C-alpha positions in Angstrom: 101.0 116.6 123.2 101.5 112.9 123.8 103.0 110.6 121.2 99.7 108.9 120.9 97.9 112.2 120.3 100.4 113.1 117.6 99.8 109.8 115.9 96.1 110.3 116.0 96.4 113.9 114.6 98.6 112.7 111.8 96.1 109.9 111.0 93.3 112.4 110.8 95.3 114.5 108.3 95.3 111.5 105.9 92.5 111.3 103.3 90.3 108.3 102.9 92.1 107.4 99.8 95.5 107.4 101.6 94.1 105.3 104.4 92.6 102.7 102.0 95.8 102.6 100.0 97.9 102.1 103.1 95.5 99.3 104.2 96.1 97.7 100.8 99.8 97.9 101.3 99.5 96.2 104.7 97.3 93.4 103.2 99.9 92.9 100.4 102.6 92.5 103.1 100.5 89.8 104.8 99.8 88.2 101.4 96.1 88.8 101.6 95.5 89.5 97.9 91.7 89.6 98.0 91.7 92.1 100.9 94.4 94.1 99.2 92.4 94.3 96.0 89.4 95.5 97.9 91.4 98.1 99.7 93.1 99.4 96.5 89.7 99.5 94.8 88.3 101.6 97.6 91.4 103.8 97.5 90.8 104.3 93.7 87.2 105.4 94.3 88.3 107.7 97.2 91.1 109.2 95.1 88.7 109.9 92.3 86.3 111.7 94.6 89.3 113.7 96.0 90.5 114.5 92.5 93.9 112.9 93.3 95.2 111.7 90.0 98.5 110.5 91.4 96.7 108.4 94.0 94.5 107.0 91.3 97.5 106.0 89.2 99.2 104.4 92.2 96.0 102.4 93.1 95.5 101.4 89.5 99.1 100.2 89.3 98.7 98.1 92.4 95.4 96.6 91.1 97.2 95.9 87.8 99.9 94.0 89.8 97.3 91.9 91.6 95.6 91.1 88.3 98.9 90.2 86.7 99.7 87.8 89.6 96.6 85.9 88.7 97.4 86.2 84.9 94.2 88.2 84.4 95.7 89.9 81.3 92.6 92.0 80.5 92.2 93.2 84.0 95.9 94.0 84.5 96.2 95.8 81.2 93.1 97.9 81.9 94.5 99.0 85.3 98.0 99.5 83.9 96.6 101.6 81.0 94.7 103.8 83.5 97.8 104.4 85.5 99.8 105.0 82.3 97.4 107.7 81.1 97.9 109.6 84.3 101.6 109.3 84.2 101.6 110.5 80.6 99.6 113.5 81.6 102.1 114.3 84.3 105.0 113.5 82.1 106.4 111.0 84.6 108.8 109.1 82.4 110.1 106.8 85.0 106.7 105.6 86.1 105.8 105.2 82.4 108.8 103.0 82.0 108.0 101.0 85.1 104.5 100.3 83.7 105.9 99.4 80.3 108.2 96.8 81.9 105.3 95.3 83.9 103.1 95.1 80.7 106.0 93.3 78.9 106.5 90.9 81.8 102.7 90.2 81.8 102.7 89.3 78.1 105.7 87.0 78.7 104.1 85.3 81.7 100.9 84.9 79.6 103.0 83.3 76.9 102.0 85.9 74.3 105.5 85.8 73.0 105.1 88.0 69.9 103.7 90.8 72.0 106.2 90.3 74.7 109.1 90.4 72.3 107.9 93.7 70.8 107.4 95.2 74.3 110.8 94.0 75.6 112.5 95.5 72.5 111.0 98.8 73.5 112.2 98.3 77.1 115.7 97.5 75.7 115.7 100.8 73.7 114.8 102.6 76.9 117.6 101.0 78.9 120.0 101.8 76.1 118.8 105.5 76.1 119.3 105.6 79.9 122.7 104.0 79.5 121.8 101.2 81.9 123.9 98.2 81.0 122.5 95.9 83.7 118.9 96.6 82.6 120.0 96.0 79.0 121.6 92.7 79.8 118.6 91.5 81.9 116.3 92.4 79.0 118.4 90.7 76.4 118.4 87.6 78.6 114.6 87.7 78.7 114.4 88.3 75.0 116.6 85.2 74.4 114.2 83.2 76.5 111.3 84.5 74.5 113.0 83.7 71.2 113.7 80.2 72.4 110.1 79.7 73.3 109.1 81.0 69.8 111.7 78.6 68.2 113.8 81.5 66.9 117.1 80.1 67.9 119.2 82.6 65.8 117.6 85.6 67.5 118.2 84.0 70.9 121.9 83.5 70.0 122.1 87.1 68.9 120.6 88.3 72.2 123.0 86.2 74.3 125.9 87.5 72.2 124.8 91.1 72.6 124.6 90.6 76.4 128.1 89.1 76.3 129.3 92.1 74.4 127.9 94.5 77.0 129.7 92.6 79.7 132.9 92.5 77.7 132.8 96.3 77.3 132.9 96.6 81.1 135.6 93.9 81.4 133.3 91.5 83.1 134.9 88.5 81.4 133.3 85.8 83.5 129.8 87.1 82.8 130.6 87.6 79.1 131.8 83.9 78.9 128.6 82.7 80.6 126.5 84.4 77.8 128.8 83.2 75.1 128.5 79.7 76.4 124.7 80.0 76.4 124.8 81.3 72.8 127.0 78.4 71.7 124.7 75.9 73.5 121.7 77.2 71.6 123.6 77.3 68.3 124.6 73.7 68.7 121.3 72.5 70.1 
């Protein structure tokens, strides 16, 4: 069998949903969002017809990302919620967490700071449970930005100090000092 024949055979083994999904990925690489959205939408329909829930969740997640990039909050949330429900059904905790982070970022980007703060606090809890210090620090920094946008300077200072504390516990003194300086700047400001 020639290499070309093997490629063709492998291509034939793929479902229509997989082919459409891969086309969407290619369009994304080429920054063709409208074409990507169309391909992911077609993939979603094909995956539904195939009964492929995981494929549906992946396509919905990509559609959510495309809507989020345009700050279409309702569209993004609808797609993320659809993907989330499949991940819940399959008890895929890491995918659930990924979607939770995307939803929190969407609320932040949409300047819905109250909702973003609530969601990022949940993300922080998850990072703490996973014992992921870098994720915790990054989330605390985002929370500080949210609090500053909301005019809650004291909470921003606390978030920066907590990030500094995490760095101190790992003996990252330069990083800790950076966050302590930010806290002092906000406190004085």
